[in-house]
Steps between C-alpha positions, in 0.01 A plus 500: 500500500799729523830427332689421821251232605501354150879498495514321835246241388683432174830476688354240735354302212829507311696393806267204538520413130876532452705189549643462849842407364527832313778713651380794713672755275313371195170495690549864604594595145182340363286669765667834429431464126133433571475795742659736249271373223194559717610853591589579140162371386317711758696813411451446127126443548472814712688706242289368211173561685612851586588572137166356388312717748681812382439417135139401561394778729747782432359700208150360538479615861603851394245496218225383736590780741479759221162366384371513857613863534329591172177331610504684833564830322213442255269393784585821686431706187166324448395561860604865473301543175192333650524720809525810278187396309284506817 
């Protein structure tokens, strides 16, 4: 579910739940607070997940790439040595 659909659904639910005698300005203010909180939450979650991914996979991905290159180089040397022994 994308954020816009979720925001619309929550807005509808809040409109139904808020008292009918509540002034329109206050209703809009409450809905705006909820919308901003949802957007802030989504942005914060995105930022934290991005930071986690960089921390988790940053140096390790580079290390894995270096190990893979070394393995390919050693495999090539082994094949070359075996070919020379024929």
